[in-house]
PQR file of N, CA, C, O and H, with PARSE charges and radii, in Angstrom:
ATOM      1  N   MET A   1      14.552 -11.171  -0.896 -0.4000 1.5000
ATOM      2  CA  MET A   1      13.263 -11.600  -1.399 -0.0000 2.0000
ATOM      3  C   MET A   1      12.144 -11.229  -0.416  0.5500 1.7000
ATOM      4  O   MET A   1      11.023 -10.969  -0.854 -0.5500 1.4000
ATOM      5  N   GLY A   2      12.406 -11.196   0.880 -0.4000 1.5000
ATOM      6  CA  GLY A   2      11.391 -10.880   1.866 -0.0000 2.0000
ATOM      7  C   GLY A   2      10.904  -9.454   1.762  0.5500 1.7000
ATOM      8  O   GLY A   2       9.708  -9.199   1.901 -0.5500 1.4000
ATOM      9  H   GLY A   2      13.316 -11.407   1.236  0.4000 1.0000
ATOM     10  N   LEU A   3      11.819  -8.505   1.516 -0.4000 1.5000
ATOM     11  CA  LEU A   3      11.443  -7.099   1.412 -0.0000 2.0000
ATOM     12  C   LEU A   3      10.604  -6.851   0.161  0.5500 1.7000
ATOM     13  O   LEU A   3       9.650  -6.074   0.201 -0.5500 1.4000
ATOM     14  H   LEU A   3      12.791  -8.712   1.403  0.4000 1.0000
ATOM     15  N   ALA A   4      10.946  -7.495  -0.934 -0.4000 1.5000
ATOM     16  CA  ALA A   4      10.181  -7.338  -2.174 -0.0000 2.0000
ATOM     17  C   ALA A   4       8.760  -7.865  -1.996  0.5500 1.7000
ATOM     18  O   ALA A   4       7.801  -7.240  -2.448 -0.5500 1.4000
ATOM     19  H   ALA A   4      11.721  -8.126  -0.967  0.4000 1.0000
ATOM     20  N   LYS A   5       8.628  -9.005  -1.345 -0.4000 1.5000
ATOM     21  CA  LYS A   5       7.305  -9.586  -1.105 -0.0000 2.0000
ATOM     22  C   LYS A   5       6.473  -8.673  -0.205  0.5500 1.7000
ATOM     23  O   LYS A   5       5.269  -8.527  -0.413 -0.5500 1.4000
ATOM     24  H   LYS A   5       9.407  -9.514  -0.979  0.4000 1.0000
ATOM     25  N   THR A   6       7.111  -8.058   0.792 -0.4000 1.5000
ATOM     26  CA  THR A   6       6.416  -7.133   1.683 -0.0000 2.0000
ATOM     27  C   THR A   6       5.895  -5.926   0.908  0.5500 1.7000
ATOM     28  O   THR A   6       4.758  -5.504   1.121 -0.5500 1.4000
ATOM     29  H   THR A   6       8.089  -8.176   0.961  0.4000 1.0000
ATOM     30  N   PHE A   7       6.709  -5.363   0.010 -0.4000 1.5000
ATOM     31  CA  PHE A   7       6.281  -4.215  -0.781 -0.0000 2.0000
ATOM     32  C   PHE A   7       5.145  -4.583  -1.736  0.5500 1.7000
ATOM     33  O   PHE A   7       4.238  -3.780  -1.955 -0.5500 1.4000
ATOM     34  H   PHE A   7       7.633  -5.706  -0.163  0.4000 1.0000
ATOM     35  N   ILE A   8       5.185  -5.765  -2.294 -0.4000 1.5000
ATOM     36  CA  ILE A   8       4.109  -6.201  -3.181 -0.0000 2.0000
ATOM     37  C   ILE A   8       2.805  -6.334  -2.405  0.5500 1.7000
ATOM     38  O   ILE A   8       1.756  -5.887  -2.870 -0.5500 1.4000
ATOM     39  H   ILE A   8       5.922  -6.417  -2.117  0.4000 1.0000
ATOM     40  N   ILE A   9       2.865  -6.944  -1.233 -0.4000 1.5000
ATOM     41  CA  ILE A   9       1.660  -7.098  -0.412 -0.0000 2.0000
ATOM     42  C   ILE A   9       1.133  -5.744   0.028  0.5500 1.7000
ATOM     43  O   ILE A   9      -0.076  -5.517  -0.004 -0.5500 1.4000
ATOM     44  H   ILE A   9       3.716  -7.307  -0.856  0.4000 1.0000
ATOM     45  N   LEU A  10       2.027  -4.826   0.444 -0.4000 1.5000
ATOM     46  CA  LEU A  10       1.591  -3.483   0.824 -0.0000 2.0000
ATOM     47  C   LEU A  10       0.944  -2.751  -0.349  0.5500 1.7000
ATOM     48  O   LEU A  10      -0.044  -2.039  -0.169 -0.5500 1.4000
ATOM     49  H   LEU A  10       3.009  -5.011   0.469  0.4000 1.0000
ATOM     50  N   GLY A  11       1.489  -2.920  -1.525 -0.4000 1.5000
ATOM     51  CA  GLY A  11       0.903  -2.304  -2.714 -0.0000 2.0000
ATOM     52  C   GLY A  11      -0.498  -2.822  -2.991  0.5500 1.7000
ATOM     53  O   GLY A  11      -1.397  -2.047  -3.318 -0.5500 1.4000
ATOM     54  H   GLY A  11       2.292  -3.498  -1.672  0.4000 1.0000
ATOM     55  N   ILE A  12      -0.688  -4.128  -2.863 -0.4000 1.5000
ATOM     56  CA  ILE A  12      -2.012  -4.715  -3.061 -0.0000 2.0000
ATOM     57  C   ILE A  12      -2.985  -4.202  -2.008  0.5500 1.7000
ATOM     58  O   ILE A  12      -4.136  -3.896  -2.317 -0.5500 1.4000
ATOM     59  H   ILE A  12       0.042  -4.758  -2.598  0.4000 1.0000
ATOM     60  N   VAL A  13      -2.524  -4.109  -0.765 -0.4000 1.5000
ATOM     61  CA  VAL A  13      -3.379  -3.598   0.312 -0.0000 2.0000
ATOM     62  C   VAL A  13      -3.779  -2.154   0.026  0.5500 1.7000
ATOM     63  O   VAL A  13      -4.945  -1.800   0.198 -0.5500 1.4000
ATOM     64  H   VAL A  13      -1.589  -4.358  -0.513  0.4000 1.0000
ATOM     65  N   PHE A  14      -2.845  -1.314  -0.406 -0.4000 1.5000
ATOM     66  CA  PHE A  14      -3.161   0.076  -0.714 -0.0000 2.0000
ATOM     67  C   PHE A  14      -4.138   0.184  -1.886  0.5500 1.7000
ATOM     68  O   PHE A  14      -5.014   1.050  -1.878 -0.5500 1.4000
ATOM     69  H   PHE A  14      -1.897  -1.602  -0.546  0.4000 1.0000
ATOM     70  N   ILE A  15      -4.001  -0.667  -2.876 -0.4000 1.5000
ATOM     71  CA  ILE A  15      -4.940  -0.668  -3.998 -0.0000 2.0000
ATOM     72  C   ILE A  15      -6.334  -1.057  -3.520  0.5500 1.7000
ATOM     73  O   ILE A  15      -7.321  -0.452  -3.939 -0.5500 1.4000
ATOM     74  H   ILE A  15      -3.290  -1.370  -2.882  0.4000 1.0000
ATOM     75  N   LEU A  16      -6.425  -2.058  -2.651 -0.4000 1.5000
ATOM     76  CA  LEU A  16      -7.723  -2.465  -2.111 -0.0000 2.0000
ATOM     77  C   LEU A  16      -8.350  -1.359  -1.265  0.5500 1.7000
ATOM     78  O   LEU A  16      -9.550  -1.102  -1.362 -0.5500 1.4000
ATOM     79  H   LEU A  16      -5.622  -2.550  -2.311  0.4000 1.0000
ATOM     80  N   ILE A  17      -7.541  -0.709  -0.439 -0.4000 1.5000
ATOM     81  CA  ILE A  17      -8.062   0.399   0.376 -0.0000 2.0000
ATOM     82  C   ILE A  17      -8.544   1.537  -0.507  0.5500 1.7000
ATOM     83  O   ILE A  17      -9.594   2.120  -0.237 -0.5500 1.4000
ATOM     84  H   ILE A  17      -6.566  -0.917  -0.360  0.4000 1.0000
ATOM     85  N   GLY A  18      -7.808   1.861  -1.547 -0.4000 1.5000
ATOM     86  CA  GLY A  18      -8.226   2.903  -2.482 -0.0000 2.0000
ATOM     87  C   GLY A  18      -9.530   2.555  -3.184  0.5500 1.7000
ATOM     88  O   GLY A  18     -10.389   3.416  -3.375 -0.5500 1.4000
ATOM     89  H   GLY A  18      -6.956   1.387  -1.766  0.4000 1.0000
ATOM     90  N   GLY A  19      -9.676   1.291  -3.566 -0.4000 1.5000
ATOM     91  CA  GLY A  19     -10.926   0.855  -4.193 -0.0000 2.0000
ATOM     92  C   GLY A  19     -12.097   0.932  -3.235  0.5500 1.7000
ATOM     93  O   GLY A  19     -13.194   1.339  -3.616 -0.5500 1.4000
ATOM     94  H   GLY A  19      -8.979   0.592  -3.411  0.4000 1.0000
ATOM     95  N   ILE A  20     -11.864   0.542  -1.993 -0.4000 1.5000
ATOM     96  CA  ILE A  20     -12.930   0.613  -0.990 -0.0000 2.0000
ATOM     97  C   ILE A  20     -13.323   2.067  -0.743  0.5500 1.7000
ATOM     98  O   ILE A  20     -14.508   2.385  -0.653 -0.5500 1.4000
ATOM     99  H   ILE A  20     -10.972   0.212  -1.684  0.4000 1.0000
ATOM    100  N   LEU A  21     -12.337   2.941  -0.634 -0.4000 1.5000
ATOM    101  CA  LEU A  21     -12.641   4.349  -0.382 -0.0000 2.0000
ATOM    102  C   LEU A  21     -13.363   5.010  -1.551  0.5500 1.7000
ATOM    103  O   LEU A  21     -14.191   5.898  -1.346 -0.5500 1.4000
ATOM    104  H   LEU A  21     -11.374   2.683  -0.707  0.4000 1.0000
ATOM    105  N   SER A  22     -13.058   4.585  -2.772 -0.4000 1.5000
ATOM    106  CA  SER A  22     -13.729   5.193  -3.921 -0.0000 2.0000
ATOM    107  C   SER A  22     -15.183   4.736  -4.030  0.5500 1.7000
ATOM    108  O   SER A  22     -16.023   5.472  -4.549 -0.5500 1.4000
ATOM    109  H   SER A  22     -12.386   3.864  -2.938  0.4000 1.0000
ATOM    110  N   PHE A  23     -15.490   3.516  -3.543 -0.4000 1.5000
ATOM    111  CA  PHE A  23     -16.864   3.031  -3.577 -0.0000 2.0000
ATOM    112  C   PHE A  23     -17.595   3.234  -2.264  0.5500 1.7000
ATOM    113  O   PHE A  23     -18.777   2.900  -2.174 -0.5500 1.4000
ATOM    114  H   PHE A  23     -14.808   2.919  -3.122  0.4000 1.0000
ATOM    115  N   ALA A  24     -16.936   3.770  -1.237 -0.4000 1.5000
ATOM    116  CA  ALA A  24     -17.553   3.931   0.079 -0.0000 2.0000
ATOM    117  C   ALA A  24     -18.728   4.893   0.044  0.5500 1.7000
ATOM    118  O   ALA A  24     -19.679   4.716   0.805 -0.5500 1.4000
ATOM    119  H   ALA A  24     -15.976   4.041  -1.311  0.4000 1.0000
ATOM    120  N   GLY A  25     -18.696   5.887  -0.800 -0.4000 1.5000
ATOM    121  CA  GLY A  25     -19.806   6.828  -0.896 -0.0000 2.0000
ATOM    122  C   GLY A  25     -21.055   6.199  -1.486  0.5500 1.7000
ATOM    123  O   GLY A  25     -22.156   6.714  -1.292 -0.5500 1.4000
ATOM    124  H   GLY A  25     -17.924   6.031  -1.419  0.4000 1.0000
ATOM    125  N   LYS A  26     -20.903   5.103  -2.196 -0.4000 1.5000
ATOM    126  CA  LYS A  26     -22.039   4.439  -2.829 -0.0000 2.0000
ATOM    127  C   LYS A  26     -22.702   3.421  -1.904  0.5500 1.7000
ATOM    128  O   LYS A  26     -23.762   2.887  -2.230 -0.5500 1.4000
ATOM    129  H   LYS A  26     -20.008   4.684  -2.353  0.4000 1.0000
ATOM    130  N   ILE A  27     -22.086   3.148  -0.751 -0.4000 1.5000
ATOM    131  CA  ILE A  27     -22.682   2.244   0.235 -0.0000 2.0000
ATOM    132  C   ILE A  27     -23.413   3.122   1.246  0.5500 1.7000
ATOM    133  O   ILE A  27     -22.765   3.814   2.031 -0.5500 1.4000
ATOM    134  H   ILE A  27     -21.225   3.582  -0.486  0.4000 1.0000
ATOM    135  N   PRO A  28     -24.754   3.111   1.248 -0.5600 1.5000
ATOM    136  CA  PRO A  28     -25.489   4.111   2.039  0.2800 2.0000
ATOM    137  C   PRO A  28     -25.308   3.990   3.548  0.5500 1.7000
ATOM    138  O   PRO A  28     -25.360   5.010   4.236 -0.5500 1.4000
ATOM    139  N   TRP A  29     -25.101   2.809   4.089 -0.4000 1.5000
ATOM    140  CA  TRP A  29     -25.005   2.646   5.540 -0.0000 2.0000
ATOM    141  C   TRP A  29     -23.601   2.844   6.071  0.5500 1.7000
ATOM    142  O   TRP A  29     -23.425   3.007   7.279 -0.5500 1.4000
ATOM    143  H   TRP A  29     -25.059   1.980   3.530  0.4000 1.0000
ATOM    144  N   LEU A  30     -22.593   2.837   5.210 -0.4000 1.5000
ATOM    145  CA  LEU A  30     -21.215   2.963   5.661 -0.0000 2.0000
ATOM    146  C   LEU A  30     -20.950   4.388   6.141  0.5500 1.7000
ATOM    147  O   LEU A  30     -21.068   5.343   5.373 -0.5500 1.4000
ATOM    148  H   LEU A  30     -22.736   2.705   4.229  0.4000 1.0000
ATOM    149  N   GLY A  31     -20.595   4.519   7.402 -0.4000 1.5000
ATOM    150  CA  GLY A  31     -20.346   5.821   7.983 -0.0000 2.0000
ATOM    151  C   GLY A  31     -21.552   6.447   8.645  0.5500 1.7000
ATOM    152  O   GLY A  31     -21.463   7.543   9.198 -0.5500 1.4000
ATOM    153  H   GLY A  31     -20.498   3.743   8.025  0.4000 1.0000
ATOM    154  N   ARG A  32     -22.679   5.759   8.594 -0.4000 1.5000
ATOM    155  CA  ARG A  32     -23.904   6.281   9.218 -0.0000 2.0000
ATOM    156  C   ARG A  32     -24.524   5.245  10.139  0.5500 1.7000
ATOM    157  O   ARG A  32     -25.747   5.176  10.265 -0.5500 1.4000
ATOM    158  H   ARG A  32     -22.751   4.868   8.146  0.4000 1.0000
ATOM    159  N   LEU A  33     -23.700   4.449  10.776 -0.4000 1.5000
ATOM    160  CA  LEU A  33     -24.188   3.416  11.691 -0.0000 2.0000
ATOM    161  C   LEU A  33     -24.503   4.015  13.051  0.5500 1.7000
ATOM    162  O   LEU A  33     -23.956   5.055  13.417 -0.5500 1.4000
ATOM    163  H   LEU A  33     -22.707   4.504  10.674  0.4000 1.0000
ATOM    164  N   PRO A  34     -25.384   3.360  13.802 -0.5600 1.5000
ATOM    165  CA  PRO A  34     -25.614   3.816  15.179  0.2800 2.0000
ATOM    166  C   PRO A  34     -24.318   3.688  15.976  0.5500 1.7000
ATOM    167  O   PRO A  34     -23.666   2.644  15.935 -0.5500 1.4000
ATOM    168  N   GLY A  35     -23.953   4.706  16.675 -0.4000 1.5000
ATOM    169  CA  GLY A  35     -22.700   4.710  17.416 -0.0000 2.0000
ATOM    170  C   GLY A  35     -21.627   5.572  16.782  0.5500 1.7000
ATOM    171  O   GLY A  35     -20.618   5.875  17.420 -0.5500 1.4000
ATOM    172  H   GLY A  35     -24.482   5.554  16.708  0.4000 1.0000
ATOM    173  N   ASP A  36     -21.830   5.970  15.541 -0.4000 1.5000
ATOM    174  CA  ASP A  36     -20.917   6.922  14.916 -0.0000 2.0000
ATOM    175  C   ASP A  36     -21.171   8.294  15.536  0.5500 1.7000
ATOM    176  O   ASP A  36     -22.322   8.708  15.680 -0.5500 1.4000
ATOM    177  H   ASP A  36     -22.649   5.724  15.023  0.4000 1.0000
ATOM    178  N   ILE A  37     -20.123   8.985  15.894 -0.4000 1.5000
ATOM    179  CA  ILE A  37     -20.241  10.240  16.624 -0.0000 2.0000
ATOM    180  C   ILE A  37     -20.287  11.408  15.637  0.5500 1.7000
ATOM    181  O   ILE A  37     -19.386  11.583  14.816 -0.5500 1.4000
ATOM    182  H   ILE A  37     -19.189   8.648  15.776  0.4000 1.0000
ATOM    183  N   VAL A  38     -21.354  12.200  15.736 -0.4000 1.5000
ATOM    184  CA  VAL A  38     -21.520  13.388  14.892 -0.0000 2.0000
ATOM    185  C   VAL A  38     -21.901  14.552  15.798  0.5500 1.7000
ATOM    186  O   VAL A  38     -22.904  14.490  16.509 -0.5500 1.4000
ATOM    187  H   VAL A  38     -22.086  12.058  16.403  0.4000 1.0000
ATOM    188  N   ILE A  39     -21.108  15.603  15.770 -0.4000 1.5000
ATOM    189  CA  ILE A  39     -21.394  16.813  16.526 -0.0000 2.0000
ATOM    190  C   ILE A  39     -21.413  17.971  15.543  0.5500 1.7000
ATOM    191  O   ILE A  39     -20.406  18.265  14.899 -0.5500 1.4000
ATOM    192  H   ILE A  39     -20.293  15.654  15.193  0.4000 1.0000
ATOM    193  N   LYS A  40     -22.561  18.627  15.431 -0.4000 1.5000
ATOM    194  CA  LYS A  40     -22.693  19.783  14.528 -0.0000 2.0000
ATOM    195  C   LYS A  40     -23.101  20.986  15.358  0.5500 1.7000
ATOM    196  O   LYS A  40     -24.102  20.963  16.074 -0.5500 1.4000
ATOM    197  H   LYS A  40     -23.379  18.389  15.954  0.4000 1.0000
ATOM    198  N   LYS A  41     -22.313  22.021  15.246 -0.4000 1.5000
ATOM    199  CA  LYS A  41     -22.631  23.289  15.901 -0.0000 2.0000
ATOM    200  C   LYS A  41     -22.626  24.381  14.844  0.5500 1.7000
ATOM    201  O   LYS A  41     -22.500  24.097  13.653 -0.5500 1.4000
ATOM    202  H   LYS A  41     -21.500  22.039  14.664  0.4000 1.0000
ATOM    203  N   GLU A  42     -22.759  25.596  15.266 -0.4000 1.5000
ATOM    204  CA  GLU A  42     -22.893  26.704  14.330 -0.0000 2.0000
ATOM    205  C   GLU A  42     -21.713  26.806  13.358  0.5500 1.7000
ATOM    206  O   GLU A  42     -21.915  26.790  12.144 -0.5500 1.4000
ATOM    207  H   GLU A  42     -22.862  25.827  16.234  0.4000 1.0000
ATOM    208  N   ASN A  43     -20.497  26.909  13.872 -0.4000 1.5000
ATOM    209  CA  ASN A  43     -19.309  27.055  13.021 -0.0000 2.0000
ATOM    210  C   ASN A  43     -18.370  25.863  13.113  0.5500 1.7000
ATOM    211  O   ASN A  43     -17.191  25.971  12.775 -0.5500 1.4000
ATOM    212  H   ASN A  43     -20.332  26.922  14.858  0.4000 1.0000
ATOM    213  N   PHE A  44     -18.883  24.735  13.567 -0.4000 1.5000
ATOM    214  CA  PHE A  44     -18.011  23.596  13.834 -0.0000 2.0000
ATOM    215  C   PHE A  44     -18.773  22.305  13.581  0.5500 1.7000
ATOM    216  O   PHE A  44     -19.944  22.188  13.942 -0.5500 1.4000
ATOM    217  H   PHE A  44     -19.841  24.648  13.841  0.4000 1.0000
ATOM    218  N   SER A  45     -18.120  21.354  12.971 -0.4000 1.5000
ATOM    219  CA  SER A  45     -18.700  20.018  12.845 -0.0000 2.0000
ATOM    220  C   SER A  45     -17.590  18.996  13.065  0.5500 1.7000
ATOM    221  O   SER A  45     -16.461  19.159  12.602 -0.5500 1.4000
ATOM    222  H   SER A  45     -17.168  21.450  12.678  0.4000 1.0000
ATOM    223  N   PHE A  46     -17.946  17.946  13.783 -0.4000 1.5000
ATOM    224  CA  PHE A  46     -16.999  16.883  14.110 -0.0000 2.0000
ATOM    225  C   PHE A  46     -17.667  15.559  13.806  0.5500 1.7000
ATOM    226  O   PHE A  46     -18.811  15.325  14.195 -0.5500 1.4000
ATOM    227  H   PHE A  46     -18.863  17.814  14.160  0.4000 1.0000
ATOM    228  N   TYR A  47     -16.947  14.694  13.109 -0.4000 1.5000
ATOM    229  CA  TYR A  47     -17.485  13.395  12.742 -0.0000 2.0000
ATOM    230  C   TYR A  47     -16.425  12.339  13.013  0.5500 1.7000
ATOM    231  O   TYR A  47     -15.301  12.438  12.522 -0.5500 1.4000
ATOM    232  H   TYR A  47     -16.018  14.884  12.794  0.4000 1.0000
ATOM    233  N   PHE A  48     -16.787  11.322  13.801 -0.4000 1.5000
ATOM    234  CA  PHE A  48     -15.896  10.203  14.057 -0.0000 2.0000
ATOM    235  C   PHE A  48     -16.691   8.918  13.911  0.5500 1.7000
ATOM    236  O   PHE A  48     -17.560   8.638  14.738 -0.5500 1.4000
ATOM    237  H   PHE A  48     -17.701  11.242  14.200  0.4000 1.0000
ATOM    238  N   PRO A  49     -16.414   8.121  12.871 -0.5600 1.5000
ATOM    239  CA  PRO A  49     -17.189   6.905  12.623  0.2800 2.0000
ATOM    240  C   PRO A  49     -16.725   5.741  13.511  0.5500 1.7000
ATOM    241  O   PRO A  49     -16.094   4.806  13.018 -0.5500 1.4000
ATOM    242  N   LEU A  50     -17.028   5.791  14.792 -0.4000 1.5000
ATOM    243  CA  LEU A  50     -16.552   4.804  15.750 -0.0000 2.0000
ATOM    244  C   LEU A  50     -17.063   3.402  15.427  0.5500 1.7000
ATOM    245  O   LEU A  50     -16.269   2.465  15.341 -0.5500 1.4000
ATOM    246  H   LEU A  50     -17.541   6.551  15.192  0.4000 1.0000
ATOM    247  N   THR A  51     -18.358   3.243  15.248 -0.4000 1.5000
ATOM    248  CA  THR A  51     -18.926   1.925  14.976 -0.0000 2.0000
ATOM    249  C   THR A  51     -18.448   1.390  13.631  0.5500 1.7000
ATOM    250  O   THR A  51     -18.161   0.200  13.500 -0.5500 1.4000
ATOM    251  H   THR A  51     -19.003   4.004  15.318  0.4000 1.0000
ATOM    252  N   THR A  52     -18.363   2.249  12.652 -0.4000 1.5000
ATOM    253  CA  THR A  52     -17.881   1.824  11.342 -0.0000 2.0000
ATOM    254  C   THR A  52     -16.439   1.334  11.438  0.5500 1.7000
ATOM    255  O   THR A  52     -16.090   0.320  10.833 -0.5500 1.4000
ATOM    256  H   THR A  52     -18.596   3.216  12.759  0.4000 1.0000
ATOM    257  N   CYS A  53     -15.603   2.038  12.187 -0.4000 1.5000
ATOM    258  CA  CYS A  53     -14.218   1.610  12.374 -0.0000 2.0000
ATOM    259  C   CYS A  53     -14.132   0.266  13.076  0.5500 1.7000
ATOM    260  O   CYS A  53     -13.337  -0.590  12.690 -0.5500 1.4000
ATOM    261  H   CYS A  53     -15.886   2.862  12.679  0.4000 1.0000
ATOM    262  N   LEU A  54     -14.945   0.078  14.104 -0.4000 1.5000
ATOM    263  CA  LEU A  54     -14.945  -1.196  14.829 -0.0000 2.0000
ATOM    264  C   LEU A  54     -15.418  -2.345  13.938  0.5500 1.7000
ATOM    265  O   LEU A  54     -14.846  -3.434  13.973 -0.5500 1.4000
ATOM    266  H   LEU A  54     -15.591   0.774  14.418  0.4000 1.0000
ATOM    267  N   LEU A  55     -16.453  -2.107  13.149 -0.4000 1.5000
ATOM    268  CA  LEU A  55     -16.959  -3.129  12.244 -0.0000 2.0000
ATOM    269  C   LEU A  55     -15.917  -3.503  11.191  0.5500 1.7000
ATOM    270  O   LEU A  55     -15.677  -4.686  10.948 -0.5500 1.4000
ATOM    271  H   LEU A  55     -16.918  -1.222  13.121  0.4000 1.0000
ATOM    272  N   LEU A  56     -15.303  -2.508  10.572 -0.4000 1.5000
ATOM    273  CA  LEU A  56     -14.278  -2.790   9.560 -0.0000 2.0000
ATOM    274  C   LEU A  56     -13.065  -3.472  10.168  0.5500 1.7000
ATOM    275  O   LEU A  56     -12.461  -4.337   9.535 -0.5500 1.4000
ATOM    276  H   LEU A  56     -15.498  -1.547  10.770  0.4000 1.0000
ATOM    277  N   SER A  57     -12.700  -3.097  11.383 -0.4000 1.5000
ATOM    278  CA  SER A  57     -11.578  -3.735  12.064 -0.0000 2.0000
ATOM    279  C   SER A  57     -11.873  -5.206  12.351  0.5500 1.7000
ATOM    280  O   SER A  57     -11.008  -6.062  12.163 -0.5500 1.4000
ATOM    281  H   SER A  57     -13.191  -2.394  11.897  0.4000 1.0000
ATOM    282  N   ALA A  58     -13.088  -5.498  12.802 -0.4000 1.5000
ATOM    283  CA  ALA A  58     -13.469  -6.883  13.082 -0.0000 2.0000
ATOM    284  C   ALA A  58     -13.479  -7.714  11.801  0.5500 1.7000
ATOM    285  O   ALA A  58     -13.001  -8.848  11.794 -0.5500 1.4000
ATOM    286  H   ALA A  58     -13.791  -4.802  12.954  0.4000 1.0000
ATOM    287  N   LEU A  59     -14.019  -7.155  10.721 -0.4000 1.5000
ATOM    288  CA  LEU A  59     -14.037  -7.884   9.444 -0.0000 2.0000
ATOM    289  C   LEU A  59     -12.630  -8.130   8.925  0.5500 1.7000
ATOM    290  O   LEU A  59     -12.324  -9.220   8.440 -0.5500 1.4000
ATOM    291  H   LEU A  59     -14.407  -6.233  10.727  0.4000 1.0000
ATOM    292  N   LEU A  60     -11.774  -7.122   9.025 -0.4000 1.5000
ATOM    293  CA  LEU A  60     -10.396  -7.272   8.571 -0.0000 2.0000
ATOM    294  C   LEU A  60      -9.640  -8.287   9.426  0.5500 1.7000
ATOM    295  O   LEU A  60      -8.868  -9.089   8.900 -0.5500 1.4000
ATOM    296  H   LEU A  60     -12.022  -6.237   9.419  0.4000 1.0000
ATOM    297  N   SER A  61      -9.856  -8.255  10.720 -0.4000 1.5000
ATOM    298  CA  SER A  61      -9.198  -9.209  11.622 -0.0000 2.0000
ATOM    299  C   SER A  61      -9.633 -10.642  11.321  0.5500 1.7000
ATOM    300  O   SER A  61      -8.806 -11.553  11.284 -0.5500 1.4000
ATOM    301  H   SER A  61     -10.484  -7.604  11.147  0.4000 1.0000
ATOM    302  N   CYS A  62     -10.930 -10.835  11.106 -0.4000 1.5000
ATOM    303  CA  CYS A  62     -11.418 -12.177  10.770 -0.0000 2.0000
ATOM    304  C   CYS A  62     -10.849 -12.650   9.437  0.5500 1.7000
ATOM    305  O   CYS A  62     -10.441 -13.803   9.296 -0.5500 1.4000
ATOM    306  H   CYS A  62     -11.602 -10.095  11.136  0.4000 1.0000
ATOM    307  N   GLY A  63     -10.829 -11.747   8.465 -0.4000 1.5000
ATOM    308  CA  GLY A  63     -10.279 -12.112   7.161 -0.0000 2.0000
ATOM    309  C   GLY A  63      -8.806 -12.479   7.237  0.5500 1.7000
ATOM    310  O   GLY A  63      -8.377 -13.462   6.633 -0.5500 1.4000
ATOM    311  H   GLY A  63     -11.161 -10.811   8.580  0.4000 1.0000
ATOM    312  N   LEU A  64      -8.029 -11.694   7.976 -0.4000 1.5000
ATOM    313  CA  LEU A  64      -6.611 -12.015   8.107 -0.0000 2.0000
ATOM    314  C   LEU A  64      -6.386 -13.287   8.911  0.5500 1.7000
ATOM    315  O   LEU A  64      -5.456 -14.039   8.621 -0.5500 1.4000
ATOM    316  H   LEU A  64      -8.378 -10.896   8.467  0.4000 1.0000
ATOM    317  N   PHE A  65      -7.215 -13.542   9.912 -0.4000 1.5000
ATOM    318  CA  PHE A  65      -7.112 -14.772  10.682 -0.0000 2.0000
ATOM    319  C   PHE A  65      -7.359 -15.990   9.798  0.5500 1.7000
ATOM    320  O   PHE A  65      -6.621 -16.973   9.858 -0.5500 1.4000
ATOM    321  H   PHE A  65      -7.971 -12.931  10.147  0.4000 1.0000
ATOM    322  N   LEU A  66      -8.407 -15.915   8.973 -0.4000 1.5000
ATOM    323  CA  LEU A  66      -8.714 -17.033   8.084 -0.0000 2.0000
ATOM    324  C   LEU A  66      -7.630 -17.209   7.021  0.5500 1.7000
ATOM    325  O   LEU A  66      -7.314 -18.331   6.627 -0.5500 1.4000
ATOM    326  H   LEU A  66      -9.007 -15.116   8.923  0.4000 1.0000
ATOM    327  N   TRP A  67      -7.059 -16.083   6.558 -0.4000 1.5000
ATOM    328  CA  TRP A  67      -6.015 -16.158   5.543 -0.0000 2.0000
ATOM    329  C   TRP A  67      -4.759 -16.801   6.095  0.5500 1.7000
ATOM    330  O   TRP A  67      -4.089 -17.552   5.387 -0.5500 1.4000
ATOM    331  H   TRP A  67      -7.316 -15.171   6.878  0.4000 1.0000
ATOM    332  N   ARG A  68      -4.423 -16.515   7.364 -0.4000 1.5000
ATOM    333  CA  ARG A  68      -3.219 -17.086   7.979 -0.0000 2.0000
ATOM    334  C   ARG A  68      -3.398 -18.543   8.348  0.5500 1.7000
ATOM    335  O   ARG A  68      -2.408 -19.251   8.533 -0.5500 1.4000
ATOM    336  H   ARG A  68      -4.967 -15.904   7.939  0.4000 1.0000
ATOM    337  N   GLN A  69      -4.632 -19.013   8.462 -0.4000 1.5000
ATOM    338  CA  GLN A  69      -4.886 -20.404   8.822 -0.0000 2.0000
ATOM    339  C   GLN A  69      -4.650 -21.342   7.650  0.5500 1.7000
ATOM    340  O   GLN A  69      -4.529 -22.552   7.844 -0.5500 1.4000
ATOM    341  H   GLN A  69      -5.436 -18.438   8.312  0.4000 1.0000
ATOM    342  N   ARG A  70      -4.582 -20.810   6.445 -0.4000 1.5000
ATOM    343  CA  ARG A  70      -4.352 -21.676   5.270 -0.0000 2.0000
ATOM    344  C   ARG A  70      -3.006 -22.278   5.304  0.5500 1.7000
ATOM    345  O   ARG A  70      -2.643 -23.030   4.401 -0.5500 1.4000
ATOM    346  H   ARG A  70      -4.680 -19.827   6.287  0.4000 1.0000
TER
END
């Protein structure tokens, strides 16, 4: 029963991540926060959303902390 419950929870998490990613383009500030690293050169571009990752990690950590406290 434990493995089945784990797969169900993982499936729900993947569905939520997919939904967030599909609507992420419609949120104008997501991925364009101060601290996100963008390097554009002639034939090269590099983008690393550092601040966005930290913000999402903090929100997810707080949400999981509150969920486990129930």
